[in-house]
N, CA, C and O atoms as CSV, one atom per row, in Angstrom:
chain,resi,resn,atom,element,x,y,z
A,1,UNK,N,N,4.650,-2.126,22.781
A,1,UNK,CA,C,3.419,-2.255,22.031
A,1,UNK,C,C,2.430,-3.054,22.848
A,1,UNK,O,O,2.755,-4.141,23.327
A,2,UNK,N,N,1.246,-2.541,23.012
A,2,UNK,CA,C,0.211,-3.230,23.760
A,2,UNK,C,C,-0.962,-3.552,22.853
A,2,UNK,O,O,-1.303,-2.783,21.954
A,3,UNK,N,N,-1.570,-4.692,23.101
A,3,UNK,CA,C,-2.765,-5.087,22.372
A,3,UNK,C,C,-3.850,-5.338,23.402
A,3,UNK,O,O,-3.718,-6.216,24.254
A,4,UNK,N,N,-4.921,-4.568,23.321
A,4,UNK,CA,C,-6.056,-4.750,24.207
A,4,UNK,C,C,-6.930,-5.818,23.573
A,4,UNK,O,O,-7.616,-5.548,22.587
A,5,UNK,N,N,-6.917,-7.027,24.121
A,5,UNK,CA,C,-7.564,-8.175,23.494
A,5,UNK,C,C,-8.970,-8.366,24.024
A,5,UNK,O,O,-9.192,-9.130,24.963
A,6,UNK,N,N,-9.920,-7.668,23.416
A,6,UNK,CA,C,-11.303,-7.837,23.818
A,6,UNK,C,C,-11.874,-9.151,23.316
A,6,UNK,O,O,-12.963,-9.551,23.728
A,7,UNK,N,N,-11.151,-9.827,22.429
A,7,UNK,CA,C,-11.558,-11.163,21.980
A,7,UNK,C,C,-11.446,-12.152,23.134
A,7,UNK,O,O,-12.041,-13.229,23.092
A,8,UNK,N,N,-10.688,-11.789,24.161
A,8,UNK,CA,C,-10.510,-12.669,25.305
A,8,UNK,C,C,-11.800,-12.844,26.094
A,8,UNK,O,O,-11.860,-13.679,26.996
A,9,UNK,N,N,-12.825,-12.078,25.775
A,9,UNK,CA,C,-14.115,-12.259,26.445
A,9,UNK,C,C,-14.703,-13.627,26.125
A,9,UNK,O,O,-15.585,-14.113,26.833
A,10,UNK,N,N,-14.215,-14.240,25.066
A,10,UNK,CA,C,-14.574,-15.604,24.699
A,10,UNK,C,C,-16.076,-15.789,24.486
A,10,UNK,O,O,-16.754,-16.475,25.251
A,11,UNK,N,N,-16.557,-15.172,23.452
A,11,UNK,CA,C,-17.944,-15.387,23.053
A,11,UNK,C,C,-17.934,-16.502,22.015
A,11,UNK,O,O,-17.908,-16.221,20.816
A,12,UNK,N,N,-17.955,-17.773,22.453
A,12,UNK,CA,C,-17.751,-18.874,21.511
A,12,UNK,C,C,-18.781,-18.911,20.390
A,12,UNK,O,O,-18.427,-19.207,19.249
A,13,UNK,N,N,-20.038,-18.621,20.681
A,13,UNK,CA,C,-21.053,-18.669,19.620
A,13,UNK,C,C,-20.780,-17.617,18.551
A,13,UNK,O,O,-20.945,-17.895,17.363
A,14,UNK,N,N,-20.368,-16.425,18.946
A,14,UNK,CA,C,-20.079,-15.363,17.976
A,14,UNK,C,C,-18.821,-15.698,17.184
A,14,UNK,O,O,-18.783,-15.507,15.969
A,15,UNK,N,N,-17.794,-16.195,17.863
A,15,UNK,CA,C,-16.544,-16.535,17.180
A,15,UNK,C,C,-16.763,-17.676,16.194
A,15,UNK,O,O,-16.221,-17.655,15.089
A,16,UNK,N,N,-17.556,-18.675,16.588
A,16,UNK,CA,C,-17.826,-19.796,15.682
A,16,UNK,C,C,-18.611,-19.324,14.465
A,16,UNK,O,O,-18.351,-19.758,13.343
A,17,UNK,N,N,-19.564,-18.440,14.691
A,17,UNK,CA,C,-20.359,-17.905,13.586
A,17,UNK,C,C,-19.487,-17.120,12.611
A,17,UNK,O,O,-19.628,-17.260,11.397
A,18,UNK,N,N,-18.588,-16.296,13.140
A,18,UNK,CA,C,-17.676,-15.537,12.283
A,18,UNK,C,C,-16.771,-16.468,11.488
A,18,UNK,O,O,-16.531,-16.239,10.302
A,19,UNK,N,N,-16.277,-17.501,12.126
A,19,UNK,CA,C,-15.380,-18.433,11.440
A,19,UNK,C,C,-16.106,-19.118,10.284
A,19,UNK,O,O,-15.534,-19.288,9.208
A,20,UNK,N,N,-17.350,-19.507,10.496
A,20,UNK,CA,C,-18.116,-20.167,9.439
A,20,UNK,C,C,-18.418,-19.210,8.286
A,20,UNK,O,O,-18.497,-19.636,7.134
A,21,UNK,N,N,-18.586,-17.927,8.587
A,21,UNK,CA,C,-18.979,-16.971,7.553
A,21,UNK,C,C,-17.794,-16.476,6.721
A,21,UNK,O,O,-17.985,-15.831,5.690
A,22,UNK,N,N,-16.574,-16.777,7.166
A,22,UNK,CA,C,-15.395,-16.295,6.456
A,22,UNK,C,C,-15.016,-14.883,6.853
A,22,UNK,O,O,-14.123,-14.291,6.248
A,23,UNK,N,N,-15.680,-14.331,7.860
A,23,UNK,CA,C,-15.345,-13.003,8.350
A,23,UNK,C,C,-14.243,-13.112,9.381
A,23,UNK,O,O,-13.795,-14.213,9.700
A,24,UNK,N,N,-13.806,-11.989,9.901
A,24,UNK,CA,C,-12.685,-11.972,10.823
A,24,UNK,C,C,-13.152,-11.944,12.275
A,24,UNK,O,O,-14.344,-11.840,12.564
A,25,UNK,N,N,-12.188,-12.039,13.173
A,25,UNK,CA,C,-12.434,-11.901,14.605
A,25,UNK,C,C,-11.622,-10.710,15.113
A,25,UNK,O,O,-10.687,-10.272,14.443
A,26,UNK,N,N,-11.965,-10.187,16.275
A,26,UNK,CA,C,-11.156,-9.100,16.837
A,26,UNK,C,C,-9.691,-9.498,17.025
A,26,UNK,O,O,-8.791,-8.699,16.764
A,27,UNK,N,N,-9.454,-10.714,17.471
A,27,UNK,CA,C,-8.078,-11.167,17.671
A,27,UNK,C,C,-7.284,-11.212,16.375
A,27,UNK,O,O,-6.111,-10.843,16.342
A,28,UNK,N,N,-7.934,-11.670,15.303
A,28,UNK,CA,C,-7.247,-11.743,14.011
A,28,UNK,C,C,-6.932,-10.349,13.481
A,28,UNK,O,O,-5.849,-10.126,12.939
A,29,UNK,N,N,-7.861,-9.409,13.631
A,29,UNK,CA,C,-7.597,-8.037,13.185
A,29,UNK,C,C,-6.497,-7.390,14.018
A,29,UNK,O,O,-5.655,-6.667,13.484
A,30,UNK,N,N,-6.500,-7.648,15.331
A,30,UNK,CA,C,-5.449,-7.098,16.189
A,30,UNK,C,C,-4.086,-7.636,15.770
A,30,UNK,O,O,-3.104,-6.896,15.726
A,31,UNK,N,N,-4.036,-8.918,15.467
A,31,UNK,CA,C,-2.764,-9.519,15.034
A,31,UNK,C,C,-2.302,-8.909,13.710
A,31,UNK,O,O,-1.115,-8.635,13.535
A,32,UNK,N,N,-3.231,-8.696,12.782
A,32,UNK,CA,C,-2.875,-8.081,11.501
A,32,UNK,C,C,-2.299,-6.680,11.715
A,32,UNK,O,O,-1.294,-6.324,11.101
A,33,UNK,N,N,-2.928,-5.890,12.578
A,33,UNK,CA,C,-2.414,-4.543,12.845
A,33,UNK,C,C,-1.041,-4.590,13.503
A,33,UNK,O,O,-0.194,-3.742,13.221
A,34,UNK,N,N,-0.808,-5.565,14.374
A,34,UNK,CA,C,0.505,-5.700,15.004
A,34,UNK,C,C,1.558,-6.084,13.970
A,34,UNK,O,O,2.689,-5.604,14.037
A,35,UNK,N,N,1.204,-6.941,13.018
A,35,UNK,CA,C,2.124,-7.320,11.938
A,35,UNK,C,C,2.485,-6.085,11.112
A,35,UNK,O,O,3.648,-5.881,10.766
A,36,UNK,N,N,1.486,-5.269,10.800
A,36,UNK,CA,C,1.743,-4.047,10.034
A,36,UNK,C,C,2.633,-3.096,10.826
A,36,UNK,O,O,3.581,-2.533,10.279
A,37,UNK,N,N,2.335,-2.914,12.115
A,37,UNK,CA,C,3.137,-2.008,12.946
A,37,UNK,C,C,4.588,-2.457,12.986
A,37,UNK,O,O,5.502,-1.643,12.855
A,38,UNK,N,N,4.795,-3.759,13.169
A,38,UNK,CA,C,6.152,-4.292,13.281
A,38,UNK,C,C,6.832,-4.429,11.919
A,38,UNK,O,O,8.052,-4.572,11.843
A,39,UNK,N,N,6.047,-4.386,10.853
A,39,UNK,CA,C,6.616,-4.532,9.525
A,39,UNK,C,C,6.987,-5.960,9.195
A,39,UNK,O,O,7.820,-6.203,8.321
A,40,UNK,N,N,6.370,-6.917,9.892
A,40,UNK,CA,C,6.674,-8.333,9.651
A,40,UNK,C,C,6.298,-8.706,8.217
A,40,UNK,O,O,5.144,-8.564,7.813
A,41,UNK,N,N,7.275,-9.181,7.461
A,41,UNK,CA,C,7.024,-9.625,6.104
A,41,UNK,C,C,6.800,-8.500,5.106
A,41,UNK,O,O,6.436,-8.756,3.958
A,42,UNK,N,N,7.010,-7.271,5.522
A,42,UNK,CA,C,6.817,-6.113,4.643
A,42,UNK,C,C,8.133,-5.369,4.483
A,42,UNK,O,O,8.888,-5.217,5.444
A,43,UNK,N,N,8.403,-4.911,3.281
A,43,UNK,CA,C,9.528,-4.009,3.084
A,43,UNK,C,C,9.153,-2.635,3.627
A,43,UNK,O,O,7.977,-2.371,3.878
A,44,UNK,N,N,10.117,-1.777,3.807
A,44,UNK,CA,C,9.867,-0.443,4.363
A,44,UNK,C,C,8.862,0.343,3.524
A,44,UNK,O,O,7.983,1.004,4.076
A,45,UNK,N,N,8.981,0.279,2.207
A,45,UNK,CA,C,8.071,1.026,1.334
A,45,UNK,C,C,6.650,0.471,1.410
A,45,UNK,O,O,5.686,1.236,1.417
A,46,UNK,N,N,6.514,-0.852,1.466
A,46,UNK,CA,C,5.192,-1.465,1.561
A,46,UNK,C,C,4.534,-1.119,2.890
A,46,UNK,O,O,3.351,-0.781,2.936
A,47,UNK,N,N,5.301,-1.204,3.965
A,47,UNK,CA,C,4.769,-0.862,5.285
A,47,UNK,C,C,4.307,0.587,5.310
A,47,UNK,O,O,3.223,0.888,5.811
A,48,UNK,N,N,5.122,1.481,4.773
A,48,UNK,CA,C,4.768,2.903,4.739
A,48,UNK,C,C,3.494,3.128,3.928
A,48,UNK,O,O,2.651,3.938,4.314
A,49,UNK,N,N,3.346,2.420,2.810
A,49,UNK,CA,C,2.152,2.568,1.968
A,49,UNK,C,C,0.903,2.086,2.698
A,49,UNK,O,O,-0.147,2.724,2.622
A,50,UNK,N,N,1.014,0.961,3.404
A,50,UNK,CA,C,-0.136,0.437,4.159
A,50,UNK,C,C,-0.509,1.412,5.272
A,50,UNK,O,O,-1.683,1.741,5.437
A,51,UNK,N,N,0.475,1.875,6.033
A,51,UNK,CA,C,0.192,2.825,7.116
A,51,UNK,C,C,-0.393,4.123,6.567
A,51,UNK,O,O,-1.295,4.698,7.174
A,52,UNK,N,N,0.109,4.588,5.430
A,52,UNK,CA,C,-0.421,5.804,4.820
A,52,UNK,C,C,-1.897,5.638,4.476
A,52,UNK,O,O,-2.705,6.529,4.735
A,53,UNK,N,N,-2.242,4.503,3.896
A,53,UNK,CA,C,-3.646,4.250,3.537
A,53,UNK,C,C,-4.520,4.178,4.782
A,53,UNK,O,O,-5.623,4.726,4.795
A,54,UNK,N,N,-4.043,3.512,5.825
A,54,UNK,CA,C,-4.827,3.374,7.055
A,54,UNK,C,C,-4.925,4.681,7.845
A,54,UNK,O,O,-5.844,4.850,8.647
A,55,UNK,N,N,-3.984,5.605,7.626
A,55,UNK,CA,C,-3.988,6.873,8.352
A,55,UNK,C,C,-4.810,7.963,7.666
A,55,UNK,O,O,-4.879,9.083,8.172
A,56,UNK,N,N,-5.425,7.665,6.545
A,56,UNK,CA,C,-6.277,8.671,5.901
A,56,UNK,C,C,-7.335,9.109,6.903
A,56,UNK,O,O,-7.910,8.272,7.599
A,57,UNK,N,N,-7.600,10.419,6.986
A,57,UNK,CA,C,-8.563,10.910,7.978
A,57,UNK,C,C,-9.942,10.268,7.801
A,57,UNK,O,O,-10.471,10.169,6.694
A,58,UNK,N,N,-10.497,9.842,8.925
A,58,UNK,CA,C,-11.821,9.219,8.934
A,58,UNK,C,C,-12.589,9.753,10.136
A,58,UNK,O,O,-12.054,9.803,11.243
A,59,UNK,N,N,-13.810,10.142,9.927
A,59,UNK,CA,C,-14.668,10.556,11.041
A,59,UNK,C,C,-15.375,9.301,11.549
A,59,UNK,O,O,-16.541,9.063,11.234
A,60,UNK,N,N,-14.667,8.516,12.327
A,60,UNK,CA,C,-15.183,7.245,12.821
A,60,UNK,C,C,-15.040,7.199,14.332
A,60,UNK,O,O,-14.302,8.002,14.902
A,61,UNK,N,N,-15.727,6.282,14.991
A,61,UNK,CA,C,-15.748,6.281,16.460
A,61,UNK,C,C,-14.393,6.048,17.124
A,61,UNK,O,O,-14.133,6.617,18.184
A,62,UNK,N,N,-13.524,5.231,16.533
A,62,UNK,CA,C,-12.231,5.003,17.165
A,62,UNK,C,C,-11.422,6.292,17.208
A,62,UNK,O,O,-10.801,6.597,18.226
A,63,UNK,N,N,-11.423,7.052,16.115
A,63,UNK,CA,C,-10.676,8.312,16.097
A,63,UNK,C,C,-11.369,9.382,16.934
A,63,UNK,O,O,-10.702,10.273,17.461
A,64,UNK,N,N,-12.683,9.313,17.066
A,64,UNK,CA,C,-13.400,10.282,17.890
A,64,UNK,C,C,-13.083,10.104,19.372
A,64,UNK,O,O,-13.256,11.036,20.158
A,65,UNK,N,N,-12.618,8.914,19.759
A,65,UNK,CA,C,-12.318,8.639,21.161
A,65,UNK,C,C,-10.926,9.042,21.607
A,65,UNK,O,O,-10.585,8.864,22.776
A,66,UNK,N,N,-10.109,9.581,20.706
A,66,UNK,CA,C,-8.764,10.028,21.079
A,66,UNK,C,C,-8.670,11.533,20.830
A,66,UNK,O,O,-9.438,12.071,20.033
A,67,UNK,N,N,-7.750,12.216,21.492
A,67,UNK,CA,C,-7.631,13.660,21.284
A,67,UNK,C,C,-7.332,14.021,19.831
A,67,UNK,O,O,-6.667,13.273,19.115
A,68,UNK,N,N,-7.827,15.161,19.418
A,68,UNK,CA,C,-7.561,15.663,18.060
A,68,UNK,C,C,-6.057,15.711,17.834
A,68,UNK,O,O,-5.298,16.089,18.726
A,69,UNK,N,N,-5.640,15.328,16.650
A,69,UNK,CA,C,-4.225,15.341,16.307
A,69,UNK,C,C,-3.506,14.039,16.588
A,69,UNK,O,O,-2.372,13.856,16.145
A,70,UNK,N,N,-4.143,13.126,17.319
A,70,UNK,CA,C,-3.535,11.819,17.576
A,70,UNK,C,C,-3.581,11.011,16.290
A,70,UNK,O,O,-4.636,10.896,15.665
A,71,UNK,N,N,-2.450,10.451,15.890
A,71,UNK,CA,C,-2.416,9.654,14.670
A,71,UNK,C,C,-3.009,8.270,14.924
A,71,UNK,O,O,-2.638,7.574,15.870
A,72,UNK,N,N,-3.935,7.899,14.055
A,72,UNK,CA,C,-4.586,6.596,14.140
A,72,UNK,C,C,-4.574,5.963,12.756
A,72,UNK,O,O,-4.996,6.582,11.780
A,73,UNK,N,N,-4.091,4.735,12.673
A,73,UNK,CA,C,-4.144,3.959,11.430
A,73,UNK,C,C,-5.282,2.965,11.622
A,73,UNK,O,O,-5.138,1.995,12.366
A,74,UNK,N,N,-6.413,3.198,10.958
A,74,UNK,CA,C,-7.593,2.391,11.263
A,74,UNK,C,C,-8.326,1.930,10.023
A,74,UNK,O,O,-8.148,2.454,8.923
A,75,UNK,N,N,-9.164,0.920,10.250
A,75,UNK,CA,C,-10.025,0.388,9.203
A,75,UNK,C,C,-11.391,0.120,9.823
A,75,UNK,O,O,-11.588,-0.895,10.490
A,76,UNK,N,N,-12.337,1.039,9.598
A,76,UNK,CA,C,-13.694,0.781,10.079
A,76,UNK,C,C,-14.456,-0.102,9.097
A,76,UNK,O,O,-14.044,-0.271,7.949
A,77,UNK,N,N,-15.547,-0.649,9.552
A,77,UNK,CA,C,-16.392,-1.444,8.680
A,77,UNK,C,C,-17.785,-1.563,9.258
A,77,UNK,O,O,-17.998,-1.367,10.455
A,78,UNK,N,N,-18.721,-1.884,8.400
A,78,UNK,CA,C,-20.088,-2.052,8.875
A,78,UNK,C,C,-20.889,-2.919,7.921
A,78,UNK,O,O,-20.679,-2.922,6.708
A,79,UNK,N,N,-21.794,-3.635,8.506
A,79,UNK,CA,C,-22.835,-4.368,7.815
A,79,UNK,C,C,-24.121,-4.047,8.567
A,79,UNK,O,O,-24.072,-3.431,9.632
A,80,UNK,N,N,-25.247,-4.446,8.045
A,80,UNK,CA,C,-26.501,-4.165,8.745
A,80,UNK,C,C,-26.455,-4.788,10.142
A,80,UNK,O,O,-26.274,-5.996,10.291
A,81,UNK,N,N,-26.623,-3.934,11.168
A,81,UNK,CA,C,-26.612,-4.400,12.549
A,81,UNK,C,C,-25.242,-4.673,13.129
A,81,UNK,O,O,-25.144,-5.177,14.247
A,82,UNK,N,N,-24.177,-4.355,12.402
A,82,UNK,CA,C,-22.810,-4.633,12.862
A,82,UNK,C,C,-21.946,-3.398,12.639
A,82,UNK,O,O,-22.031,-2.760,11.590
A,83,UNK,N,N,-21.119,-3.063,13.618
A,83,UNK,CA,C,-20.137,-1.991,13.469
A,83,UNK,C,C,-18.791,-2.520,13.940
A,83,UNK,O,O,-18.699,-3.221,14.948
A,84,UNK,N,N,-17.745,-2.170,13.190
A,84,UNK,CA,C,-16.384,-2.607,13.488
A,84,UNK,C,C,-15.455,-1.414,13.328
A,84,UNK,O,O,-15.612,-0.617,12.404
A,85,UNK,N,N,-14.500,-1.294,14.217
A,85,UNK,CA,C,-13.414,-0.338,14.025
A,85,UNK,C,C,-12.167,-0.987,14.606
A,85,UNK,O,O,-12.159,-1.425,15.756
A,86,UNK,N,N,-11.132,-1.043,13.809
A,86,UNK,CA,C,-9.863,-1.659,14.194
A,86,UNK,C,C,-8.774,-0.639,13.933
A,86,UNK,O,O,-8.669,-0.105,12.829
A,87,UNK,N,N,-7.959,-0.365,14.948
A,87,UNK,CA,C,-6.954,0.661,14.731
A,87,UNK,C,C,-5.695,0.488,15.543
A,87,UNK,O,O,-5.669,-0.142,16.600
A,88,UNK,N,N,-4.653,1.078,14.995
A,88,UNK,CA,C,-3.355,1.186,15.640
A,88,UNK,C,C,-3.230,2.649,16.037
A,88,UNK,O,O,-3.156,3.526,15.177
A,89,UNK,N,N,-3.206,2.912,17.335
A,89,UNK,CA,C,-3.125,4.286,17.836
A,89,UNK,C,C,-1.648,4.601,18.041
A,89,UNK,O,O,-0.972,3.987,18.866
A,90,UNK,N,N,-1.167,5.569,17.272
A,90,UNK,CA,C,0.264,5.841,17.170
A,90,UNK,C,C,0.706,6.921,18.155
A,90,UNK,O,O,1.087,8.025,17.767
A,91,UNK,N,N,0.644,6.573,19.427
A,91,UNK,CA,C,1.160,7.403,20.508
A,91,UNK,C,C,2.580,6.912,20.800
A,91,UNK,O,O,3.004,5.917,20.212
A,92,UNK,N,N,3.341,7.586,21.702
A,92,UNK,CA,C,4.719,7.133,21.939
A,92,UNK,C,C,4.845,5.635,22.243
A,92,UNK,O,O,5.821,5.009,21.829
A,93,UNK,N,N,3.878,5.053,22.956
A,93,UNK,CA,C,3.847,3.606,23.172
A,93,UNK,C,C,2.572,3.108,22.487
A,93,UNK,O,O,1.530,3.008,23.134
A,94,UNK,N,N,2.635,2.790,21.174
A,94,UNK,CA,C,1.435,2.493,20.391
A,94,UNK,C,C,0.641,1.309,20.940
A,94,UNK,O,O,1.184,0.418,21.593
A,95,UNK,N,N,-0.654,1.328,20.656
A,95,UNK,CA,C,-1.506,0.206,21.043
A,95,UNK,C,C,-2.526,-0.064,19.947
A,95,UNK,O,O,-2.807,0.786,19.102
A,96,UNK,N,N,-3.067,-1.268,19.992
A,96,UNK,CA,C,-4.088,-1.709,19.041
A,96,UNK,C,C,-5.411,-1.821,19.776
A,96,UNK,O,O,-5.470,-2.315,20.902
A,97,UNK,N,N,-6.468,-1.360,19.131
A,97,UNK,CA,C,-7.820,-1.533,19.665
A,97,UNK,C,C,-8.702,-2.027,18.531
A,97,UNK,O,O,-8.743,-1.429,17.456
A,98,UNK,N,N,-9.404,-3.118,18.778
A,98,UNK,CA,C,-10.353,-3.652,17.810
A,98,UNK,C,C,-11.677,-3.852,18.526
A,98,UNK,O,O,-11.748,-4.518,19.559
A,99,UNK,N,N,-12.712,-3.271,17.967
A,99,UNK,CA,C,-14.059,-3.420,18.525
A,99,UNK,C,C,-14.980,-3.934,17.433
A,99,UNK,O,O,-15.000,-3.408,16.320
A,100,UNK,N,N,-15.739,-4.966,17.766
A,100,UNK,CA,C,-16.775,-5.485,16.872
A,100,UNK,C,C,-18.072,-5.524,17.674
A,100,UNK,O,O,-18.142,-6.158,18.727
A,101,UNK,N,N,-19.081,-4.853,17.178
A,101,UNK,CA,C,-20.371,-4.789,17.851
A,101,UNK,C,C,-21.434,-5.387,16.936
A,101,UNK,O,O,-21.497,-5.052,15.754
A,102,UNK,N,N,-22.264,-6.267,17.476
A,102,UNK,CA,C,-23.289,-6.921,16.665
A,102,UNK,C,C,-24.633,-6.892,17.382
A,102,UNK,O,O,-24.717,-6.587,18.572
A,103,UNK,N,N,-25.677,-7.215,16.634
A,103,UNK,CA,C,-27.052,-7.246,17.147
A,103,UNK,C,C,-27.441,-5.891,17.733
A,103,UNK,O,O,-27.984,-5.802,18.834
A,104,UNK,N,N,-27.154,-4.857,16.980
A,104,UNK,CA,C,-27.373,-3.485,17.441
A,104,UNK,C,C,-28.831,-3.074,17.291
A,104,UNK,O,O,-29.496,-3.441,16.323
A,105,UNK,N,N,-29.320,-2.304,18.268
A,105,UNK,CA,C,-30.701,-1.784,18.213
A,105,UNK,C,C,-30.831,-0.675,17.182
A,105,UNK,O,O,-31.858,-0.554,16.514
A,106,UNK,N,N,-29.777,0.141,17.053
A,106,UNK,CA,C,-29.807,1.237,16.087
A,106,UNK,C,C,-28.392,1.487,15.582
A,106,UNK,O,O,-27.419,0.973,16.135
A,107,UNK,N,N,-28.296,2.279,14.531
A,107,UNK,CA,C,-27.004,2.521,13.878
A,107,UNK,C,C,-25.965,3.116,14.831
A,107,UNK,O,O,-24.783,2.788,14.740
A,108,UNK,N,N,-26.397,3.984,15.739
A,108,UNK,CA,C,-25.457,4.681,16.606
A,108,UNK,C,C,-24.997,3.901,17.817
A,108,UNK,O,O,-23.995,4.268,18.431
A,109,UNK,N,N,-25.698,2.831,18.184
A,109,UNK,CA,C,-25.360,2.096,19.400
A,109,UNK,C,C,-23.933,1.557,19.355
A,109,UNK,O,O,-23.181,1.726,20.315
A,110,UNK,N,N,-23.556,0.919,18.267
A,110,UNK,CA,C,-22.197,0.379,18.150
A,110,UNK,C,C,-21.160,1.472,18.086
A,110,UNK,O,O,-20.085,1.351,18.675
A,111,UNK,N,N,-21.475,2.549,17.372
A,111,UNK,CA,C,-20.515,3.652,17.266
A,111,UNK,C,C,-20.275,4.305,18.621
A,111,UNK,O,O,-19.142,4.669,18.938
A,112,UNK,N,N,-21.315,4.456,19.418
A,112,UNK,CA,C,-21.142,5.026,20.767
A,112,UNK,C,C,-20.290,4.103,21.637
A,112,UNK,O,O,-19.437,4.572,22.391
A,113,UNK,N,N,-20.518,2.803,21.534
A,113,UNK,CA,C,-19.737,1.838,22.317
A,113,UNK,C,C,-18.265,1.862,21.898
A,113,UNK,O,O,-17.374,1.831,22.748
A,114,UNK,N,N,-18.015,1.917,20.603
A,114,UNK,CA,C,-16.632,1.950,20.110
A,114,UNK,C,C,-15.940,3.233,20.553
A,114,UNK,O,O,-14.788,3.194,20.985
A,115,UNK,N,N,-16.629,4.374,20.453
A,115,UNK,CA,C,-16.026,5.633,20.886
A,115,UNK,C,C,-15.705,5.614,22.376
A,115,UNK,O,O,-14.640,6.074,22.787
A,116,UNK,N,N,-16.621,5.084,23.189
A,116,UNK,CA,C,-16.378,5.008,24.637
A,116,UNK,C,C,-15.197,4.085,24.943
A,116,UNK,O,O,-14.371,4.405,25.797
A,117,UNK,N,N,-15.112,2.955,24.261
A,117,UNK,CA,C,-13.985,2.038,24.472
A,117,UNK,C,C,-12.680,2.677,24.025
A,117,UNK,O,O,-11.650,2.508,24.677
A,118,UNK,N,N,-12.716,3.412,22.917
A,118,UNK,CA,C,-11.526,4.090,22.426
A,118,UNK,C,C,-11.045,5.133,23.431
A,118,UNK,O,O,-9.848,5.242,23.700
A,119,UNK,N,N,-11.983,5.896,23.981
A,119,UNK,CA,C,-11.639,6.910,24.976
A,119,UNK,C,C,-11.009,6.255,26.212
A,119,UNK,O,O,-10.004,6.740,26.730
A,120,UNK,N,N,-11.602,5.158,26.677
A,120,UNK,CA,C,-11.081,4.454,27.861
A,120,UNK,C,C,-9.709,3.844,27.574
A,120,UNK,O,O,-8.816,3.913,28.419
A,121,UNK,N,N,-9.532,3.246,26.392
A,121,UNK,CA,C,-8.242,2.647,26.045
A,121,UNK,C,C,-7.155,3.707,25.972
A,121,UNK,O,O,-6.045,3.498,26.462
A,122,UNK,N,N,-7.474,4.853,25.358
A,122,UNK,CA,C,-6.490,5.936,25.260
A,122,UNK,C,C,-6.078,6.402,26.663
A,122,UNK,O,O,-4.890,6.565,26.942
A,123,UNK,N,N,-7.051,6.613,27.530
A,123,UNK,CA,C,-6.742,7.056,28.898
A,123,UNK,C,C,-5.874,6.017,29.613
A,123,UNK,O,O,-4.905,6.371,30.285
A,124,UNK,N,N,-6.221,4.750,29.469
A,124,UNK,CA,C,-5.477,3.691,30.138
A,124,UNK,C,C,-4.043,3.578,29.610
A,124,UNK,O,O,-3.090,3.587,30.388
A,125,UNK,N,N,-3.896,3.474,28.295
A,125,UNK,CA,C,-2.565,3.236,27.736
A,125,UNK,C,C,-1.652,4.452,27.853
A,125,UNK,O,O,-0.440,4.283,27.988
A,126,UNK,N,N,-2.188,5.670,27.807
A,126,UNK,CA,C,-1.319,6.833,27.993
A,126,UNK,C,C,-0.903,6.971,29.456
A,126,UNK,O,O,0.214,7.408,29.733
A,127,UNK,N,N,-1.777,6.609,30.399
A,127,UNK,CA,C,-1.368,6.596,31.813
A,127,UNK,C,C,-0.322,5.517,32.046
A,127,UNK,O,O,0.664,5.742,32.748
A,128,UNK,N,N,-0.536,4.347,31.457
A,128,UNK,CA,C,0.406,3.244,31.609
A,128,UNK,C,C,1.782,3.631,31.068
A,128,UNK,O,O,2.798,3.348,31.703
A,129,UNK,N,N,1.821,4.273,29.907
A,129,UNK,CA,C,3.092,4.683,29.298
A,129,UNK,C,C,3.790,5.757,30.121
A,129,UNK,O,O,5.019,5.836,30.120
A,130,UNK,N,N,3.015,6.587,30.828
A,130,UNK,CA,C,3.604,7.683,31.609
A,130,UNK,C,C,4.095,7.217,32.975
A,130,UNK,O,O,4.805,7.955,33.656
A,131,UNK,N,N,3.731,6.012,33.382
A,131,UNK,CA,C,4.101,5.528,34.711
A,131,UNK,C,C,5.409,4.777,34.697
A,131,UNK,O,O,5.822,4.227,33.677
A,132,UNK,N,N,6.049,4.764,35.843
A,132,UNK,CA,C,7.269,3.980,36.003
A,132,UNK,C,C,6.926,2.532,36.268
A,132,UNK,O,O,5.774,2.124,36.119
A,133,UNK,N,N,7.922,1.751,36.660
A,133,UNK,CA,C,7.722,0.325,36.921
A,133,UNK,C,C,6.687,0.066,38.015
A,133,UNK,O,O,6.039,-0.981,38.018
A,134,UNK,N,N,6.528,1.003,38.934
A,134,UNK,CA,C,5.622,0.796,40.054
A,134,UNK,C,C,4.382,1.666,39.966
A,134,UNK,O,O,3.642,1.800,40.940
A,135,UNK,N,N,4.152,2.262,38.790
A,135,UNK,CA,C,2.936,3.015,38.570
A,135,UNK,C,C,3.030,4.500,38.858
A,135,UNK,O,O,2.053,5.225,38.670
A,136,UNK,N,N,4.174,4.965,39.306
A,136,UNK,CA,C,4.328,6.391,39.582
A,136,UNK,C,C,4.327,7.148,38.252
A,136,UNK,O,O,5.039,6.775,37.319
A,137,UNK,N,N,3.525,8.211,38.170
A,137,UNK,CA,C,3.496,9.000,36.950
A,137,UNK,C,C,4.751,9.843,36.833
A,137,UNK,O,O,5.125,10.557,37.763
A,138,UNK,N,N,5.386,9.754,35.697
A,138,UNK,CA,C,6.632,10.465,35.454
A,138,UNK,C,C,6.377,11.494,34.342
A,138,UNK,O,O,6.000,11.114,33.233
A,139,UNK,N,N,6.575,12.780,34.621
A,139,UNK,CA,C,6.341,13.778,33.567
A,139,UNK,C,C,7.266,13.538,32.384
A,139,UNK,O,O,8.413,13.122,32.548
A,140,UNK,N,N,6.741,13.810,31.173
A,140,UNK,CA,C,7.556,13.643,29.963
A,140,UNK,C,C,7.988,14.982,29.474
A,140,UNK,O,O,8.686,15.075,28.464
């Protein structure tokens, strides 16, 4: 399981503002998705119910960035000038991607950024999963 931690960019002013507002951070959402994936503190039925709810089809930027048919358990969100998409991409070696975009010029700017990041993450993590210990691609 891999977690792409874009919160590591360390935008202290944005993180402090989110903490004061009671909203979440990318790192906190990534951790929540990892807890759900691992089933930490959840019974099998509860975990299945949460994943089922998160896997409902959504025409959102995170799912648009992966090939059709790829299972994604995601939770998008938006406020004026803010776009968020947090998801667990259920490929053979699953990964978490959380994107939060703020101070947007227009409604589509954040969605385009999230879709591009999703596309790049999918390409990276599927290549990583297909490679051996030294990076050689191994057919599956």
